[in-house]
N, C-alpha and C positions, 0 to 999 in steps of 0.2 A: 070487920065488915062494918059494923056500926061506927065506926070511929071515921071511917072513908066517908060514909053518906053525911057523918055531922060535918065532916071537914068541906066537902063538897057545899053542903046547904050555906054553910059560914062563908065560902069564897063567893057562891051566889049572891048572897046579900051583899056582900063587901063592894062587889062589882055594881050591883044595881044601884047602891047608894052614893057611890064614888062621884066627886067632882070631875070635869073634864082633866083638870091638872093631874089628878090622883089617877084617872086611867091611862093617861099618856106613862107616867112615871110608873106604874104597873107595867106597861108595855116595856118599856126599857128594862125593868127588873127581870120579865121574862126573856128578852132577849140576852140580857148579859149572861143570867144563868144558861140557856141554852147553848151560847158560845162556850161559856167554862166548860159544860159539859162534852161539848164537842169536841173542844182542844183536848181534854183529858182522855175521851173514847179513842182520837188519833194516836196521841201517846202509847195508849195501850193496845194498839193495833185492834182496837173494836171497831171496825170500821161500819158495821150495821149500827151500832149506837151513836157514832159520830154523824153519819147519815141520819138518822132520826132527829137528833138534837139540832144540826145545822139545817135541816128542811123547816124546822119549827121556828128557830130564827129567822129565816126566810120569810116564812109566813107572817111574822109580826111586823117585818119591814115591808110587805106589801101591805099590811092592815095599816102600818103608818103612813105609806104612800096613799092609801086610798082616803085615809081621813084628813088629809090635809087642805086647808083651805088655799087652794090654787091662786086665789086673787092676792093673797098677801104676799108680803116683801120676805118673810122669812121662807115662805115655800120655794121661792127661787132658788135658794141657797141649799135648801133641804132635799128637794126632789134629786138633784144630782147626785148628792151625797148619800141618800137612802139607795139610790139604784147603784151605785159604786159600791156601796157596802155588801149588797146583794150579790154582784157580780165576785166580790172578794169571797164570800161566802161559798159561793160555787165553786171556785177556784180550789180553796181549800178542801172542799168536800172531795172534788174530783182527784186533785192531786194528793189528798191525804198528807196536807202539809197544813201544820197549825199556824204557820206565819200569818197568812192573810185572815184567819180568824181571830188570832191576837190583835192585829190591827183595827178590825172591826169591833172587838171588845173595849179598846182604847176610845175609841169613837163613842160608842153606846154610853159607855161609862161618864164621859165628858159631857154629852149632850144629856144624860140623866142630872145630873149636877147642875147643869145649866138650866135647865126646865125648874129644877127645885128652886134655885136662886131667883128665878123670873116669876115663880108661884109667890114665894116669900115677898118679894118687892112689890107685887100687885095686891098683898094680903089675901090671895086665894087660898083656899084649904089645900092642902097639897101632902102627900105621903112622904114619910119620914125616909131617907136613904141609909 
């Protein structure tokens, strides 16, 4: 129990001191993790676990959508992509099909790598992938 409290405090401190680039990459890391867990749960026929993890990934996509600067050029590309990925997660969850979730996992992984490279090229503090 003490270990969980220490871990939670560490995570809270990490989030509070993270740069915007680090926070973005943490969101992608979370979405990637939940997609992988969702895929595995579907394959194991653990539909409750799949639903839990895929709805967490959807919540992260919602957060990514809400925090986008709608006036930026990149938002014009990311908004429809995030919306598409959310629909794919819903389809994978409803149909208990890992295929759409695996597609989202690929996009998330590519986007994370792209943001890491962008942070490096802009000399921003970033999370390591």
